[in-house]
N, CA, C and O of each residue as an XYZ file, in Angstrom:
584
protein
N      -6.892    -13.260     17.215
C      -6.306    -12.010     16.795
C      -7.118    -10.852     17.390
O      -8.348    -10.872     17.365
N      -6.424     -9.853     17.922
C      -7.093     -8.706     18.524
C      -7.555     -7.733     17.458
O      -6.885     -7.529     16.445
N      -8.702     -7.142     17.700
C      -9.170     -6.114     16.774
C      -8.551     -4.780     17.172
O      -8.360     -4.517     18.359
N      -8.239     -3.937     16.196
C      -7.584     -2.663     16.510
C      -8.542     -1.698     17.209
O      -9.759     -1.789     17.047
N      -7.987     -0.792     17.972
C      -8.783      0.250     18.618
C      -9.271      1.218     17.553
O      -8.492      1.686     16.722
N     -10.541      1.509     17.581
C     -11.112      2.394     16.575
C     -11.006      3.849     17.024
O     -11.324      4.183     18.165
N     -10.563      4.692     16.130
C     -10.506      6.131     16.392
C     -11.813      6.759     15.922
O     -12.258      6.514     14.800
N     -12.417      7.558     16.770
C     -13.655      8.228     16.405
C     -13.341      9.366     15.439
O     -12.318     10.038     15.570
N     -14.221      9.573     14.478
C     -14.034     10.626     13.492
C     -15.098     11.701     13.712
O     -16.154     11.449     14.292
N     -14.790     12.895     13.235
C     -15.692     14.021     13.445
C     -17.040     13.788     12.767
O     -18.069     14.237     13.273
N     -17.048     13.096     11.635
C     -18.309     12.837     10.936
C     -19.170     11.800     11.656
O     -20.372     11.715     11.403
N     -18.564     11.005     12.557
C     -19.299      9.954     13.269
C     -20.070     10.463     14.483
O     -20.934      9.759     15.007
N     -19.765     11.678     14.934
C     -20.412     12.192     16.140
C     -21.125     13.504     15.828
O     -20.784     14.207     14.877
N     -22.115     13.811     16.645
C     -22.810     15.089     16.531
C     -22.254     16.003     17.614
O     -22.379     15.715     18.804
N     -21.650     17.090     17.202
C     -21.038     18.013     18.144
C     -22.018     19.136     18.440
O     -22.379     19.911     17.555
N     -22.439     19.216     19.684
C     -23.318     20.309     20.123
C     -22.475     21.269     20.941
O     -21.993     20.924     22.020
N     -22.304     22.455     20.428
C     -21.488     23.446     21.123
C     -22.395     24.399     21.899
O     -23.357     24.946     21.359
N     -22.069     24.583     23.170
C     -22.792     25.547     23.995
C     -22.022     26.856     24.016
O     -20.840     26.903     23.675
N     -22.703     27.910     24.418
C     -22.068     29.201     24.654
C     -22.082     29.422     26.165
O     -23.142     29.412     26.791
N     -20.905     29.620     26.740
C     -20.763     29.784     28.180
C     -20.254     31.183     28.478
O     -19.445     31.729     27.728
N     -20.729     31.764     29.577
C     -20.344     33.115     29.974
C     -19.654     33.061     31.327
O     -20.219     32.562     32.300
N     -18.427     33.578     31.387
C     -17.674     33.652     32.640
C     -17.410     35.115     32.978
O     -17.094     35.920     32.102
N     -17.545     35.444     34.251
C     -17.239     36.782     34.744
C     -15.883     36.713     35.435
O     -15.724     36.004     36.429
N     -14.906     37.449     34.910
C     -13.539     37.365     35.423
C     -13.295     38.261     36.633
O     -12.206     38.223     37.205
N     -14.273     39.064     37.039
C     -14.049     39.938     38.186
C     -13.886     39.096     39.443
O     -14.707     38.224     39.728
N     -12.854     39.355     40.169
C     -12.467     38.671     41.407
C     -12.124     37.201     41.206
O     -12.091     36.446     42.178
N     -11.866     36.772     39.964
C     -11.408     35.400     39.713
C      -9.887     35.410     39.633
O      -9.294     36.371     39.144
N      -9.254     34.339     40.114
C      -7.795     34.223     40.049
C      -7.424     33.753     38.646
O      -8.056     32.847     38.104
N      -6.406     34.365     38.064
C      -6.036     34.163     36.667
C      -5.846     32.695     36.291
O      -6.510     32.211     35.373
N      -4.973     31.986     36.966
C      -4.661     30.611     36.587
C      -5.818     29.658     36.776
O      -6.015     28.746     35.972
N      -6.591     29.864     37.837
C      -7.729     28.983     38.098
C      -8.815     29.163     37.046
O      -9.400     28.187     36.576
N      -9.080     30.408     36.678
C     -10.076     30.678     35.642
C      -9.592     30.158     34.290
O     -10.370     29.583     33.529
N      -8.309     30.359     33.994
C      -7.758     29.917     32.704
C      -7.830     28.404     32.556
O      -8.094     27.911     31.459
N      -7.603     27.652     33.633
C      -7.656     26.194     33.533
C      -9.084     25.708     33.309
O      -9.296     24.739     32.579
N     -10.067     26.366     33.924
C     -11.470     26.003     33.704
C     -11.868     26.295     32.259
O     -12.555     25.492     31.627
N     -11.438     27.442     31.738
C     -11.766     27.824     30.370
C     -11.105     26.873     29.369
O     -11.746     26.456     28.404
N      -9.836     26.525     29.585
C      -9.142     25.608     28.680
C      -9.812     24.237     28.664
O      -9.911     23.603     27.614
N     -10.269     23.785     29.822
C     -10.976     22.508     29.942
C     -12.243     22.506     29.091
O     -12.545     21.527     28.410
N     -12.984     23.627     29.141
C     -14.222     23.747     28.368
C     -13.944     23.902     26.870
O     -14.678     23.349     26.051
N     -12.888     24.649     26.499
C     -12.553     24.831     25.086
C     -12.135     23.510     24.437
O     -12.443     23.269     23.270
N     -11.440     22.660     25.183
C     -11.015     21.361     24.659
C     -12.165     20.375     24.568
O     -12.132     19.466     23.738
N     -13.185     20.539     25.408
C     -14.317     19.627     25.396
C     -14.117     18.414     26.270
O     -14.781     17.397     26.068
N     -13.213     18.491     27.245
C     -12.918     17.337     28.085
C     -14.072     16.980     29.015
O     -14.068     15.902     29.610
N     -15.052     17.856     29.151
C     -16.208     17.585     29.996
C     -17.286     16.797     29.258
O     -18.301     16.442     29.858
N     -17.091     16.519     27.985
C     -18.108     15.841     27.178
C     -17.777     14.360     27.019
O     -16.604     13.985     26.999
N     -18.794     13.523     26.905
C     -18.540     12.090     26.703
C     -17.965     11.763     25.324
O     -17.410     10.680     25.138
N     -18.085     12.679     24.350
C     -17.558     12.431     23.004
C     -16.151     12.992     22.833
O     -15.674     13.109     21.704
N     -15.475     13.343     23.928
C     -14.136     13.939     23.849
C     -13.155     12.988     23.177
O     -13.118     11.793     23.467
N     -12.372     13.544     22.284
C     -11.248     12.838     21.682
C     -10.117     13.851     21.569
O     -10.353     14.993     21.176
N      -8.890     13.453     21.906
C      -7.798     14.433     21.933
C      -7.449     15.016     20.570
O      -6.828     16.077     20.505
N      -7.828     14.355     19.484
C      -7.481     14.846     18.151
C      -8.627     15.619     17.487
O      -8.506     16.031     16.334
N      -9.739     15.817     18.209
C     -10.880     16.544     17.653
C     -11.173     17.792     18.475
O     -10.866     17.861     19.665
N     -11.770     18.771     17.816
C     -12.217     19.984     18.488
C     -13.708     19.834     18.782
O     -14.542     20.091     17.913
N     -14.043     19.422     19.999
C     -15.442     19.211     20.378
C     -15.876     20.174     21.477
O     -16.951     20.004     22.052
N     -15.057     21.186     21.780
C     -15.310     22.086     22.898
C     -16.389     23.116     22.624
O     -16.927     23.214     21.522
N     -16.687     23.887     23.674
C     -17.728     24.900     23.629
C     -17.134     26.282     23.346
O     -15.920     26.481     23.397
N     -18.028     27.230     23.046
C     -17.632     28.624     22.926
C     -17.633     29.238     24.324
O     -18.513     28.945     25.134
N     -16.652     30.084     24.605
C     -16.539     30.705     25.916
C     -16.442     32.217     25.746
O     -15.594     32.715     25.005
N     -17.319     32.941     26.440
C     -17.312     34.406     26.459
C     -16.894     34.834     27.861
O     -17.475     34.382     28.847
N     -15.887     35.706     27.955
C     -15.401     36.196     29.241
C     -15.599     37.707     29.290
O     -15.176     38.425     28.384
N     -16.245     38.186     30.352
C     -16.438     39.625     30.539
C     -15.646     40.080     31.765
O     -15.254     39.266     32.601
N     -15.421     41.368     31.859
C     -14.648     41.986     32.942
C     -13.225     41.424     33.026
O     -12.733     41.138     34.117
N     -12.576     41.267     31.887
C     -11.237     40.677     31.845
C     -10.203     41.551     32.557
O      -9.186     41.042     33.030
N     -10.449     42.837     32.638
C      -9.475     43.730     33.288
C      -9.451     43.553     34.798
O      -8.523     44.029     35.452
N     -10.452     42.877     35.374
C     -10.542     42.732     36.824
C     -10.016     41.398     37.330
O     -10.178     41.087     38.510
N      -9.383     40.592     36.459
C      -8.861     39.299     36.890
C      -7.732     39.520     37.900
O      -6.903     40.415     37.739
N      -7.719     38.677     38.955
C      -6.733     38.839     40.024
C      -5.533     37.923     39.820
O      -5.628     36.886     39.164
N      -4.415     38.321     40.386
C      -3.240     37.458     40.479
C      -2.806     37.432     41.935
O      -3.052     38.384     42.675
N      -2.164     36.349     42.347
C      -1.743     36.213     43.734
C      -0.273     36.582     43.869
O       0.461     36.652     42.883
N       0.130     36.812     45.081
C       1.533     37.125     45.355
C       1.921     38.468     44.782
O       1.116     39.399     44.753
N       3.159     38.568     44.325
C       3.692     39.820     43.789
C       3.769     39.779     42.259
O       4.593     40.465     41.654
N       2.901     38.966     41.638
C       2.951     38.809     40.185
C       2.597     40.095     39.446
O       3.043     40.300     38.317
N       1.815     40.950     40.059
C       1.415     42.196     39.400
C       2.643     42.995     38.961
O       2.619     43.638     37.912
N       3.706     42.959     39.750
C       4.924     43.711     39.409
C       6.010     42.829     38.807
O       6.786     43.297     37.974
N       6.082     41.556     39.213
C       7.207     40.707     38.805
C       6.965     39.897     37.538
O       7.921     39.578     36.831
N       5.728     39.557     37.232
C       5.451     38.698     36.066
C       5.697     39.474     34.785
O       5.199     40.585     34.608
N       6.485     38.861     33.884
C       6.832     39.505     32.614
C       6.237     38.733     31.444
O       6.176     37.504     31.462
N       5.805     39.466     30.436
C       5.334     38.882     29.188
C       6.341     39.249     28.106
O       6.756     40.403     27.993
N       6.730     38.250     27.309
C       7.742     38.450     26.280
C       7.128     38.250     24.902
O       6.256     37.404     24.706
N       7.608     39.056     23.947
C       7.243     38.872     22.546
C       8.441     39.295     21.711
O       9.329     39.992     22.201
N       8.466     38.883     20.472
C       9.591     39.212     19.595
C       9.068     39.898     18.354
O       8.073     39.466     17.771
N       9.734     40.969     17.944
C       9.301     41.736     16.789
C       9.621     41.030     15.477
O       9.016     41.334     14.449
N      10.556     40.099     15.502
C      10.985     39.420     14.284
C      12.286     39.984     13.746
O      12.868     39.421     12.818
N      12.751     41.089     14.315
C      14.012     41.677     13.907
C      15.108     41.268     14.884
O      14.810     40.897     16.019
N      16.379     41.328     14.462
C      17.469     40.981     15.384
C      17.459     41.894     16.611
O      17.361     43.115     16.488
N      17.563     41.290     17.786
C      17.524     42.061     19.020
C      16.143     42.583     19.350
O      16.018     43.526     20.131
N      15.108     42.002     18.782
C      13.762     42.534     18.917
C      12.948     41.926     20.043
O      11.719     41.947     19.980
N      13.590     41.382     21.073
C      12.841     40.820     22.192
C      12.287     41.963     23.040
O      13.032     42.831     23.494
N      10.979     41.949     23.245
C      10.323     42.978     24.054
C       9.710     42.326     25.280
O       9.169     41.223     25.203
N       9.795     43.006     26.401
C       9.187     42.494     27.626
C       8.280     43.559     28.222
O       8.547     44.756     28.117
N       7.205     43.100     28.850
C       6.235     44.003     29.446
C       5.739     43.384     30.753
O       5.305     42.232     30.755
N       5.795     44.123     31.864
C       5.274     43.575     33.124
C       3.746     43.520     33.097
O       3.094     44.209     32.313
N       3.203     42.687     33.967
C       1.762     42.455     34.010
C       0.975     43.746     34.219
O      -0.057     43.943     33.578
N       1.436     44.621     35.097
C       0.660     45.847     35.378
C       0.581     46.760     34.164
O      -0.416     47.463     33.997
N       1.618     46.771     33.299
C       1.557     47.586     32.085
C       0.671     46.938     31.023
O      -0.033     47.631     30.289
N       0.710     45.599     30.944
C      -0.151     44.901     29.994
C      -1.616     45.084     30.378
O      -2.483     45.170     29.509
N      -1.892     45.144     31.682
C      -3.256     45.361     32.159
C      -3.770     46.745     31.738
O      -4.960     46.906     31.467
N      -2.887     47.733     31.683
C      -3.285     49.082     31.265
C      -3.566     49.158     29.771
O      -4.510     49.828     29.351
N      -2.744     48.466     28.956
C      -2.856     48.596     27.508
C      -3.777     47.555     26.884
O      -4.672     47.916     26.120
N      -3.584     46.270     27.189
C      -4.375     45.190     26.588
C      -4.769     44.178     27.666
O      -4.160     43.110     27.740
N      -5.759     44.477     28.497
C      -6.106     43.577     29.600
C      -6.640     42.217     29.149
O      -6.567     41.248     29.904
N      -7.170     42.132     27.939
C      -7.677     40.846     27.452
C      -6.556     39.856     27.151
O      -6.773     38.646     27.217
N      -5.369     40.346     26.824
C      -4.251     39.460     26.482
C      -3.722     38.681     27.681
O      -3.103     37.631     27.505
N      -3.952     39.172     28.891
C      -3.488     38.463     30.089
C      -4.151     37.094     30.160
O      -3.474     36.077     30.311
N      -5.458     37.070     30.053
C      -6.203     35.808     30.122
C      -5.990     34.968     28.867
O      -5.898     33.743     28.950
N      -5.912     35.612     27.712
C      -5.726     34.874     26.467
C      -4.393     34.135     26.454
O      -4.331     32.988     26.010
N      -3.323     34.775     26.936
C      -2.019     34.124     26.998
C      -2.031     32.953     27.962
O      -1.413     31.923     27.694
N      -2.727     33.099     29.084
C      -2.797     32.016     30.068
C      -3.532     30.807     29.502
O      -3.105     29.670     29.700
N      -4.633     31.049     28.800
C      -5.403     29.947     28.218
C      -4.629     29.311     27.062
O      -4.637     28.090     26.908
N      -3.962     30.133     26.253
C      -3.202     29.613     25.112
C      -2.139     28.616     25.561
O      -1.902     27.614     24.887
N      -1.509     28.885     26.681
C      -0.479     27.985     27.184
C      -1.019     26.648     27.662
O      -0.260     25.690     27.801
N      -2.327     26.569     27.915
C      -2.938     25.342     28.412
C      -3.591     24.520     27.306
O      -4.089     23.424     27.566
N      -3.598     25.026     26.091
C      -4.201     24.315     24.968
C      -3.114     23.626     24.145
O      -1.935     23.949     24.284
N      -3.511     22.661     23.275
C      -2.520     22.003     22.428
C      -1.845     23.004     21.504
O      -2.446     24.002     21.106
N      -0.607     22.730     21.169
C       0.125     23.592     20.245
C      -0.169     23.128     18.824
O      -0.326     21.930     18.587
N      -0.246     24.054     17.879
C      -0.482     23.706     16.486
C      -1.866     24.116     16.016
O      -2.556     24.876     16.695
N      -2.278     23.612     14.845
C      -3.553     24.036     14.255
C      -4.770     23.727     15.124
O      -5.711     24.519     15.159
N      -4.770     22.598     15.822
C      -5.909     22.244     16.663
C      -6.072     23.233     17.814
O      -7.190     23.655     18.110
N      -4.968     23.608     18.466
C      -5.023     24.570     19.557
C      -5.456     25.946     19.092
O      -6.188     26.637     19.801
N      -5.015     26.354     17.908
C      -5.424     27.655     17.378
C      -6.912     27.662     17.048
O      -7.584     28.678     17.225
N      -7.424     26.541     16.573
C      -8.858     26.436     16.289
C      -9.667     26.521     17.583
O     -10.721     27.155     17.621
N      -9.172     25.883     18.636
C      -9.851     25.935     19.932
C      -9.817     27.350     20.501
O     -10.812     27.827     21.046
N      -8.673     28.019     20.374
C      -8.521     29.372     20.916
C      -9.423     30.366     20.192
O      -9.786     31.393     20.765
N      -9.790     30.081     18.946
C     -10.658     31.004     18.214
C     -12.079     31.002     18.776
O     -12.860     31.900     18.462
N     -12.427     30.020     19.594
C     -13.759     29.976     20.208
C     -13.788     30.720     21.540
O     -14.816     30.721     22.217
N     -12.687     31.350     21.928
C     -12.616     32.137     23.156
C     -12.807     33.606     22.818
O     -12.060     34.168     22.017
N     -13.809     34.228     23.431
C     -14.123     35.643     23.196
C     -13.957     36.385     24.521
O     -14.686     36.119     25.476
N     -12.997     37.319     24.583
C     -12.681     38.027     25.825
C     -12.996     39.509     25.650
O     -12.616     40.124     24.653
N     -13.706     40.082     26.649
C     -14.096     41.491     26.585
C     -13.808     42.179     27.909
O     -13.954     41.588     28.979
N     -13.394     43.449     27.818
C     -13.262     44.274     29.012
C     -14.623     44.924     29.247
O     -15.290     45.343     28.301
N     -15.020     45.004     30.482
C     -16.335     45.543     30.793
C     -17.395     44.457     30.751
O     -17.113     43.302     30.431
N     -18.611     44.844     31.077
C     -19.716     43.900     31.198
C     -20.371     43.583     29.855
O     -20.977     42.522     29.710
N     -20.264     44.478     28.869
C     -20.968     44.311     27.596
C     -20.218     43.363     26.663
O     -18.988     43.334     26.637
N     -20.996     42.581     25.890
C     -20.430     41.714     24.853
C     -21.447     41.579     23.726
O     -22.647     41.694     23.975
N     -20.999     41.335     22.481
C     -21.917     41.289     21.340
C     -22.516     39.910     21.060
O     -22.983     39.663     19.948
N     -22.511     39.009     22.043
C     -22.983     37.647     21.801
C     -24.307     37.353     22.512
O     -24.567     36.208     22.881
N     -25.128     38.356     22.701
C     -26.409     38.158     23.379
C     -27.329     37.250     22.570
O     -28.141     36.528     23.150
N     -27.219     37.270     21.245
C     -28.075     36.440     20.404
C     -27.794     34.949     20.600
O     -28.679     34.119     20.391
N     -26.568     34.606     20.999
C     -26.221     33.199     21.235
C     -26.691     32.709     22.596
O     -26.621     31.514     22.886
N     -27.168     33.623     23.430
C     -27.681     33.295     24.760
C     -26.663     32.488     25.593
O     -26.931     31.343     25.957
N     -25.507     33.085     25.889
C     -24.513     32.337     26.661
C     -24.987     32.092     28.083
O     -25.554     32.984     28.714
N     -24.759     30.886     28.588
C     -25.185     30.491     29.928
C     -24.147     30.938     30.957
O     -22.980     30.565     30.838
N     -24.537     31.731     31.973
C     -23.582     32.159     33.003
C     -23.057     30.949     33.783
O     -23.818     30.047     34.132
N     -21.753     30.943     34.049
C     -21.096     29.846     34.745
C     -20.428     30.365     36.012
O     -20.017     31.523     36.082
N     -20.325     29.497     37.007
C     -19.563     29.821     38.213
C     -18.095     29.545     37.940
O     -17.764     28.608     37.214
N     -17.210     30.354     38.514
C     -15.781     30.170     38.274
C     -15.280     28.952     39.003
O     -14.095     28.629     38.924
């Protein structure tokens, strides 16, 4: 008789979370977002399990300087709904960059994470800031190459 495959539990492993620092200036949006999602999920760790949150904290600075290729600056649209009938709102990338530049990267990373409570928990470990300054100096985030 075969023994069943054992699922690892969060209490069985020691999760060591690092703080990582990424500079978004001159980084391409999708490439940076995929690296960040990989780190938030914890797929680079030997204790990775798809049903556990074992990822690291990620701090991103200079979010307003993230690049896009092609004509996405004018053609890419972001959609949201107000919750009222006929409340679909759309905003092109260049306008979103003027008003909320951090949401560009956050939306890209959100789409690459699991949907549901686990993905929302992972996304809460992502800290995005415009400009070079961030309030996480006490955590000593390690600078990473894009």
